[in-house]
FIVO-73491 format. One record per residue: residue number from 0; residue in three letters; chain; x, y negated, z negated of N, C-alpha, C in turn. Coordinates in Angstrom, 3 decimals. Last residue first. Layout:
# residues N
(NUM, "ALA", "A", (X, Y, Z), (X, Y, Z), (X, Y, Z))
...
This chain:
# residues 156
(155, "GLY", "A", (-11.410, -19.878, 15.296), (-10.654, -21.084, 15.534), (-11.118, -21.878, 16.650))
(154, "SER", "A", (-10.796, -16.970, 13.367), (-11.711, -17.896, 14.043), (-10.969, -19.186, 14.323))
(153, "ARG", "A", (-9.101, -13.996, 13.806), (-8.993, -15.379, 13.328), (-9.975, -16.245, 14.097))
(152, "VAL", "A", (-8.761, -10.693, 12.765), (-9.492, -11.618, 13.613), (-9.382, -12.999, 12.977))
(151, "GLU", "A", (-6.411, -7.958, 12.812), (-6.967, -9.154, 12.172), (-7.691, -10.003, 13.206))
(150, "HIS", "A", (-6.093, -5.462, 14.058), (-5.398, -5.745, 12.800), (-6.057, -6.911, 12.061))
(149, "LEU", "A", (-7.318, -2.854, 15.973), (-7.549, -4.213, 15.523), (-6.902, -4.416, 14.162))
(148, "LYS", "A", (-5.057, -0.882, 17.762), (-5.937, -0.943, 16.600), (-6.070, -2.405, 16.188))
(147, "LEU", "A", (-4.101, 1.275, 20.355), (-4.346, -0.103, 19.935), (-5.341, -0.089, 18.784))
(146, "ASN", "A", (-1.749, 3.510, 21.712), (-2.807, 3.306, 20.737), (-2.890, 1.830, 20.350))
(145, "GLY", "A", (0.447, 4.008, 23.345), (-0.727, 3.373, 23.916), (-1.879, 3.137, 22.963))
(144, "TYR", "A", (2.812, 4.874, 22.297), (2.023, 5.873, 23.022), (0.686, 5.325, 23.503))
(143, "SER", "A", (3.776, 2.703, 20.842), (4.376, 3.002, 22.139), (3.573, 4.008, 22.954))
(142, "MET", "A", (1.030, 0.791, 19.475), (2.106, 1.771, 19.352), (2.577, 2.165, 20.752))
(141, "GLY", "A", (-0.180, -2.330, 18.223), (-0.026, -1.357, 19.288), (1.160, -0.444, 19.032))
(140, "LYS", "A", (-2.593, -4.199, 16.632), (-1.351, -3.456, 16.435), (-1.297, -2.386, 17.510))
(139, "TYR", "A", (-3.927, -7.366, 17.454), (-3.985, -5.910, 17.554), (-2.602, -5.333, 17.282))
(138, "ILE", "A", (-5.706, -10.141, 16.513), (-4.373, -9.547, 16.545), (-4.538, -8.040, 16.488))
(137, "ALA", "A", (-7.659, -12.574, 18.143), (-7.603, -11.306, 17.424), (-6.187, -10.770, 17.569))
(136, "THR", "A", (-8.910, -15.948, 17.932), (-8.000, -14.922, 18.423), (-8.123, -13.664, 17.578))
(135, "GLY", "A", (-11.761, -17.909, 18.909), (-10.556, -17.688, 18.122), (-9.639, -16.670, 18.770))
(134, "LYS", "A", (-14.161, -17.024, 20.469), (-14.154, -17.933, 19.303), (-12.950, -17.635, 18.423))
(133, "ASP", "A", (-13.378, -15.356, 22.573), (-14.287, -16.469, 22.822), (-14.242, -17.503, 21.699))
(132, "GLN", "A", (-9.797, -14.789, 22.125), (-11.193, -14.356, 22.173), (-12.072, -15.577, 22.452))
(131, "LYS", "A", (-6.541, -13.920, 22.942), (-7.508, -15.019, 22.859), (-8.911, -14.446, 23.048))
(130, "VAL", "A", (-4.560, -11.820, 20.999), (-5.429, -11.911, 22.176), (-6.440, -13.033, 21.956))
(129, "GLU", "A", (-1.428, -10.827, 20.049), (-2.471, -11.803, 19.773), (-3.249, -12.031, 21.063))
(128, "ILE", "A", (-0.085, -7.852, 19.054), (-0.485, -8.602, 20.232), (-1.623, -9.530, 19.840))
(127, "TYR", "A", (2.634, -6.247, 17.793), (1.434, -6.990, 17.415), (1.132, -7.946, 18.550))
(126, "TRP", "A", (4.088, -3.041, 17.876), (3.887, -4.324, 18.524), (2.612, -4.939, 17.976))
(125, "CYS", "A", (6.592, -1.155, 16.074), (5.262, -1.347, 16.643), (5.188, -2.742, 17.250))
(124, "ALA", "A", (8.475, 1.257, 14.515), (8.539, 0.142, 15.448), (7.158, 0.040, 16.071))
(123, "GLU", "A", (8.971, 2.302, 11.077), (8.369, 2.336, 12.412), (8.765, 1.129, 13.250))
(122, "GLU", "A", (10.524, 2.275, 8.689), (9.602, 3.383, 8.960), (9.107, 3.456, 10.396))
(121, "ASN", "A", (12.000, 0.008, 8.498), (12.723, 1.270, 8.329), (11.849, 2.468, 8.688))
(120, "THR", "A", (10.605, -1.866, 11.229), (10.843, -1.658, 9.805), (11.683, -0.389, 9.701))
(119, "PHE", "A", (10.081, -4.185, 13.768), (10.829, -3.002, 13.347), (10.924, -2.998, 11.829))
(118, "MET", "A", (7.759, -5.453, 16.039), (8.235, -5.432, 14.661), (8.892, -4.099, 14.352))
(117, "GLN", "A", (7.245, -7.652, 18.663), (7.647, -6.292, 18.314), (8.230, -6.344, 16.913))
(116, "ILE", "A", (4.610, -9.647, 19.668), (5.733, -9.536, 18.741), (6.011, -8.056, 18.505))
(115, "ILE", "A", (3.132, -11.759, 21.938), (3.443, -10.352, 21.664), (4.704, -10.323, 20.813))
(114, "GLU", "A", (0.441, -14.041, 22.413), (1.792, -13.760, 21.957), (1.935, -12.269, 21.671))
(113, "VAL", "A", (-1.893, -14.136, 24.035), (-1.264, -15.352, 23.541), (0.193, -15.114, 23.173))
(112, "LEU", "A", (-3.386, -12.963, 26.756), (-2.499, -12.488, 25.707), (-1.660, -13.683, 25.258))
(111, "GLU", "A", (-6.697, -13.554, 27.660), (-5.333, -14.095, 27.639), (-4.566, -13.493, 26.464))
(110, "LYS", "A", (-8.803, -11.154, 29.355), (-8.428, -11.973, 28.194), (-6.988, -12.462, 28.335))
(109, "ASP", "A", (-9.520, -9.244, 31.194), (-10.104, -10.575, 31.352), (-9.752, -11.521, 30.204))
(108, "ALA", "A", (-8.175, -6.966, 30.311), (-7.927, -7.462, 31.671), (-8.432, -8.890, 31.857))
(107, "PHE", "A", (-7.903, -5.509, 27.912), (-7.981, -6.970, 27.900), (-7.709, -7.591, 29.263))
(106, "GLU", "A", (-7.825, -2.741, 28.404), (-8.674, -3.275, 27.333), (-8.911, -4.779, 27.458))
(105, "ASN", "A", (-5.982, -2.429, 30.490), (-7.334, -1.855, 30.585), (-8.293, -2.515, 29.597))
(104, "GLN", "A", (-3.734, -3.728, 29.485), (-4.321, -4.192, 30.736), (-5.733, -3.654, 30.920))
(103, "LEU", "A", (-3.258, -2.170, 27.190), (-3.575, -3.599, 27.075), (-4.249, -4.122, 28.333))
(102, "ALA", "A", (-2.682, 0.317, 28.379), (-3.802, 0.194, 27.436), (-4.219, -1.274, 27.283))
(101, "VAL", "A", (-0.385, -0.370, 29.845), (-1.591, 0.072, 30.550), (-2.817, -0.070, 29.646))
(100, "ARG", "A", (1.354, -0.957, 27.693), (1.053, -1.977, 28.703), (-0.231, -1.629, 29.457))
(99, "LEU", "A", (1.501, 1.530, 26.458), (0.936, 0.389, 25.739), (0.534, -0.708, 26.713))
(98, "ARG", "A", (2.742, 3.044, 28.500), (1.416, 3.429, 27.970), (0.744, 2.275, 27.235))
(97, "MET", "A", (5.245, 1.637, 28.902), (4.235, 1.786, 29.953), (2.843, 2.099, 29.394))
(96, "PRO", "A", (6.300, -0.699, 26.386), (6.271, 0.665, 26.933), (5.078, 0.818, 27.886))
(95, "LEU", "A", (6.917, -4.134, 27.436), (6.273, -3.118, 26.599), (6.390, -1.729, 27.219))
(94, "GLU", "A", (7.796, -6.067, 29.132), (8.796, -5.419, 28.286), (8.218, -4.297, 27.407))
(93, "HIS", "A", (5.662, -7.299, 30.356), (6.445, -6.342, 31.165), (7.518, -5.612, 30.350))
(92, "LEU", "A", (4.789, -9.073, 28.302), (4.010, -7.887, 28.666), (4.851, -6.857, 29.413))
(91, "LYS", "A", (7.493, -10.007, 26.110), (6.586, -10.290, 27.230), (5.916, -8.974, 27.628))
(90, "ARG", "A", (8.175, -10.712, 22.616), (8.231, -9.919, 23.847), (7.264, -10.463, 24.892))
(89, "LYS", "A", (10.128, -11.576, 19.820), (9.063, -11.962, 20.753), (9.265, -11.204, 22.051))
(88, "ILE", "A", (10.813, -9.432, 17.159), (11.314, -10.006, 18.414), (10.114, -10.363, 19.278))
(87, "THR", "A", (11.597, -8.978, 13.697), (10.635, -9.127, 14.785), (11.319, -9.776, 15.981))
(86, "HIS", "A", (12.427, -6.751, 11.034), (12.765, -7.828, 11.945), (11.796, -7.808, 13.116))
(85, "ALA", "A", (12.274, -6.091, 7.463), (11.852, -5.894, 8.854), (12.536, -6.941, 9.723))
(84, "VAL", "A", (13.846, -5.801, 5.096), (12.404, -5.554, 5.098), (11.947, -5.227, 6.514))
(83, "TYR", "A", (16.826, -5.052, 3.389), (16.185, -5.299, 4.689), (14.713, -4.936, 4.590))
(82, "ASN", "A", (17.755, -6.495, 0.346), (17.229, -5.315, 1.038), (16.511, -5.742, 2.311))
(81, "GLY", "A", (18.599, -8.571, -1.198), (19.341, -8.293, 0.021), (18.872, -7.052, 0.753))
(80, "ASP", "A", (17.075, -9.360, -3.258), (18.159, -8.425, -3.578), (18.998, -8.069, -2.353))
(79, "THR", "A", (15.085, -10.830, -2.041), (16.118, -11.554, -2.776), (17.292, -10.669, -3.171))
(78, "ASN", "A", (14.626, -9.247, 1.203), (14.178, -9.683, -0.111), (15.340, -10.333, -0.846))
(77, "TYR", "A", (14.463, -10.327, 4.634), (15.178, -9.675, 3.538), (14.564, -10.125, 2.223))
(76, "PHE", "A", (13.898, -10.267, 8.118), (13.361, -10.505, 6.785), (14.108, -9.667, 5.754))
(75, "ALA", "A", (14.590, -11.996, 11.120), (14.904, -10.870, 10.234), (14.466, -11.237, 8.824))
(74, "SER", "A", (13.587, -12.756, 14.327), (13.429, -13.125, 12.921), (13.688, -11.877, 12.104))
(73, "ILE", "A", (14.733, -13.796, 17.515), (14.616, -12.745, 16.511), (14.419, -13.379, 15.141))
(72, "GLN", "A", (14.527, -14.239, 20.887), (14.236, -14.909, 19.626), (13.931, -13.841, 18.581))
(71, "GLU", "A", (17.116, -13.376, 23.175), (15.875, -13.012, 22.482), (15.749, -13.790, 21.175))
(70, "GLY", "A", (19.586, -13.762, 24.347), (18.423, -14.391, 24.959), (17.099, -14.072, 24.297))
(69, "TYR", "A", (21.349, -12.524, 22.582), (21.173, -11.977, 23.936), (19.898, -12.494, 24.599))
(68, "ALA", "A", (19.702, -13.921, 19.910), (20.769, -13.002, 20.307), (20.423, -12.428, 21.667))
(67, "GLU", "A", (18.872, -16.441, 17.661), (18.775, -15.956, 19.031), (19.971, -15.062, 19.296))
(66, "PHE", "A", (17.042, -16.505, 14.537), (18.234, -16.670, 15.362), (17.952, -16.157, 16.765))
(65, "ASN", "A", (16.007, -16.815, 11.223), (15.638, -16.982, 12.629), (16.905, -17.224, 13.427))
(64, "ALA", "A", (15.354, -15.054, 8.391), (16.457, -15.607, 9.172), (16.018, -15.646, 10.631))
(63, "ARG", "A", (13.519, -15.339, 5.520), (13.415, -15.108, 6.962), (14.574, -15.814, 7.639))
(62, "TYR", "A", (13.096, -13.759, 2.372), (13.744, -14.750, 3.211), (13.598, -14.336, 4.665))
(61, "ASN", "A", (10.558, -13.353, -0.176), (11.476, -12.875, 0.855), (12.089, -14.058, 1.583))
(60, "ASN", "A", (8.459, -13.653, -1.970), (9.844, -13.924, -2.395), (10.869, -13.332, -1.435))
(59, "GLY", "A", (6.104, -13.325, -0.457), (6.570, -12.247, -1.315), (8.002, -12.412, -1.779))
(58, "ALA", "A", (6.835, -15.053, 2.616), (5.901, -14.541, 1.606), (6.547, -13.445, 0.775))
(57, "ALA", "A", (9.939, -16.890, 2.880), (8.859, -16.091, 3.447), (7.993, -15.567, 2.295))
(56, "SER", "A", (12.004, -19.691, 3.548), (11.313, -18.831, 2.596), (10.190, -18.105, 3.315))
(55, "GLU", "A", (14.545, -19.560, 6.081), (13.382, -20.167, 5.448), (12.778, -19.168, 4.469))
(54, "TRP", "A", (17.440, -20.315, 7.991), (16.784, -19.538, 6.940), (15.581, -20.300, 6.423))
(53, "THR", "A", (18.867, -20.025, 11.154), (18.138, -20.867, 10.204), (17.393, -19.969, 9.243))
(52, "VAL", "A", (21.833, -19.737, 12.897), (20.841, -19.015, 12.086), (20.175, -20.017, 11.164))
(51, "ASN", "A", (23.846, -20.576, 14.756), (22.543, -21.244, 14.660), (21.475, -20.408, 13.962))
(50, "LYS", "A", (25.480, -17.512, 15.538), (25.452, -18.970, 15.486), (24.007, -19.426, 15.346))
(49, "MET", "A", (26.078, -14.672, 13.580), (25.269, -15.289, 14.631), (25.316, -16.799, 14.448))
(48, "TYR", "A", (27.928, -11.928, 12.735), (27.898, -13.389, 12.668), (27.129, -13.930, 13.859))
(47, "GLY", "A", (25.734, -9.082, 12.211), (27.002, -9.733, 12.489), (26.873, -11.238, 12.367))
(46, "PHE", "A", (23.474, -7.728, 11.455), (23.451, -8.410, 12.750), (24.784, -9.050, 13.127))
(45, "GLN", "A", (24.145, -6.393, 9.012), (23.260, -5.783, 10.006), (23.399, -6.405, 11.388))
(44, "ALA", "A", (25.875, -8.022, 7.613), (26.221, -6.611, 7.781), (25.390, -5.970, 8.886))
(43, "PHE", "A", (24.451, -10.424, 7.609), (25.717, -10.345, 8.343), (26.132, -8.896, 8.577))
(42, "PHE", "A", (22.257, -9.632, 5.956), (22.042, -10.090, 7.325), (23.324, -9.944, 8.151))
(41, "ALA", "A", (23.569, -9.103, 3.576), (22.868, -8.004, 4.258), (22.609, -8.370, 5.718))
(40, "GLN", "A", (24.427, -11.692, 2.957), (25.418, -10.648, 3.219), (24.789, -9.458, 3.945))
(39, "GLU", "A", (21.927, -12.947, 2.532), (22.828, -13.417, 3.584), (23.871, -12.360, 3.948))
(38, "ALA", "A", (20.966, -11.504, 0.348), (20.223, -11.504, 1.608), (21.128, -11.922, 2.765))
(37, "HIS", "A", (22.926, -12.122, -1.568), (22.702, -10.732, -1.158), (21.964, -10.650, 0.178))
(36, "TYR", "A", (22.653, -14.877, -1.926), (23.919, -14.341, -1.433), (23.712, -12.932, -0.871))
(35, "SER", "A", (19.558, -16.310, -0.884), (20.352, -15.541, -1.847), (21.606, -14.984, -1.165))
(34, "VAL", "A", (19.473, -19.624, 0.514), (19.185, -18.192, 0.595), (20.055, -17.439, -0.403))
(33, "GLU", "A", (17.892, -22.613, 0.833), (18.980, -21.942, 0.122), (18.611, -20.468, 0.009))
(32, "THR", "A", (16.873, -23.538, 4.096), (16.523, -23.043, 2.775), (17.749, -22.403, 2.131))
(31, "ASN", "A", (18.703, -26.089, 5.903), (18.134, -24.751, 5.732), (17.796, -24.458, 4.281))
(30, "ALA", "A", (18.020, -29.646, 5.309), (18.832, -28.497, 5.725), (18.093, -27.191, 5.462))
(29, "LYS", "A", (15.310, -31.785, 6.457), (16.156, -31.227, 5.403), (16.877, -29.977, 5.910))
(28, "ASP", "A", (13.492, -32.633, 8.259), (14.855, -33.083, 8.457), (15.813, -32.530, 7.397))
(27, "LYS", "A", (11.090, -31.587, 7.379), (11.669, -31.063, 8.615), (13.123, -31.467, 8.794))
(26, "LYS", "A", (9.439, -31.671, 5.083), (10.894, -31.740, 4.960), (11.592, -31.228, 6.209))
(25, "LYS", "A", (6.796, -31.306, 5.627), (7.177, -32.552, 4.982), (8.686, -32.752, 4.998))
(24, "LYS", "A", (6.793, -28.760, 6.651), (6.356, -29.847, 7.512), (6.803, -31.185, 6.944))
(23, "LYS", "A", (7.541, -27.325, 4.406), (8.463, -27.380, 5.538), (8.092, -28.537, 6.465))
(22, "GLU", "A", (5.342, -27.319, 2.785), (6.453, -28.186, 2.415), (7.426, -28.346, 3.572))
(21, "LYS", "A", (3.851, -25.318, 3.881), (3.406, -26.686, 4.082), (4.498, -27.678, 3.733))
(20, "ASP", "A", (4.138, -22.482, 4.855), (5.175, -23.345, 4.339), (4.823, -24.800, 4.610))
(19, "PHE", "A", (2.160, -21.023, 6.011), (2.652, -20.561, 4.724), (3.676, -21.504, 4.116))
(18, "SER", "A", (1.627, -22.140, 8.461), (0.535, -22.075, 7.505), (0.995, -21.639, 6.125))
(17, "GLU", "A", (3.893, -21.851, 10.035), (3.618, -23.151, 9.444), (2.513, -23.104, 8.405))
(16, "PRO", "A", (3.849, -19.235, 11.052), (4.776, -19.585, 9.977), (4.439, -20.895, 9.285))
(15, "PHE", "A", (2.068, -17.278, 12.458), (1.636, -18.565, 11.923), (2.554, -19.029, 10.794))
(14, "PHE", "A", (3.378, -14.969, 13.369), (2.426, -15.643, 14.238), (2.096, -17.059, 13.774))
(13, "THR", "A", (5.129, -14.450, 11.199), (5.628, -14.442, 12.567), (4.699, -15.219, 13.485))
(12, "LEU", "A", (3.526, -14.498, 8.980), (4.615, -15.464, 9.080), (5.164, -15.541, 10.501))
(11, "LEU", "A", (1.880, -12.321, 9.550), (1.302, -13.654, 9.462), (2.379, -14.725, 9.585))
(10, "LEU", "A", (3.816, -10.266, 9.438), (3.079, -10.532, 10.664), (2.489, -11.929, 10.657))
(9, "ILE", "A", (4.555, -10.366, 6.783), (5.552, -10.640, 7.817), (4.860, -10.996, 9.127))
(8, "SER", "A", (2.100, -9.626, 5.624), (2.709, -10.924, 5.323), (3.719, -11.314, 6.392))
(7, "ALA", "A", (1.807, -7.033, 6.622), (0.818, -8.051, 6.969), (1.372, -9.443, 6.719))
(6, "ALA", "A", (4.000, -5.813, 5.389), (3.934, -5.877, 6.854), (2.945, -6.949, 7.297))
(5, "LEU", "A", (3.191, -6.064, 2.715), (4.412, -6.710, 3.177), (4.417, -6.858, 4.693))
(4, "ILE", "A", (0.931, -4.442, 2.725), (0.802, -5.851, 2.378), (2.009, -6.627, 2.884))
(3, "LEU", "A", (2.139, -2.002, 3.397), (1.098, -2.547, 4.250), (0.933, -4.044, 3.997))
(2, "LYS", "A", (3.830, -1.581, 1.233), (4.427, -1.748, 2.561), (3.425, -2.365, 3.528))
(1, "THR", "A", (1.954, -1.239, -0.788), (2.862, -2.378, -0.845), (3.476, -2.647, 0.520))
(0, "MET", "A", (0.822, 1.185, 0.000), (0.000, 0.000, 0.000), (0.875, -1.262, 0.000))
């Protein structure tokens, strides 16, 4: 259950980071969030030295490191003890596994895909797809074998 809540928190931060950090809007010109030594060391051990890494607070007393590697926008999440939680990468439709891509095209042929995020944890790799609906958006969780499951609906 804890992993499910954590995954949902990471997902919300990935799609809507500004909604969880209202102070960030007020302090845009301020330097990066002060990050725990353990989280920073775990990041370097996993991803190596990356230029232009920005850190911010994340839900559940976690930290989020945002960076670009090989042309991809990546966010990595760590807890205060430096334990890896997950990382996410923004994706395009053509980058998805064939079965998932076909399932999305069949299910949402007449809908706009707003954003696609691939999330990796120690347990799984999955995709979260934000789909524009008539009154807001819906976020679906997709698996490589083509399974789609409604994760959340947002009015808007």
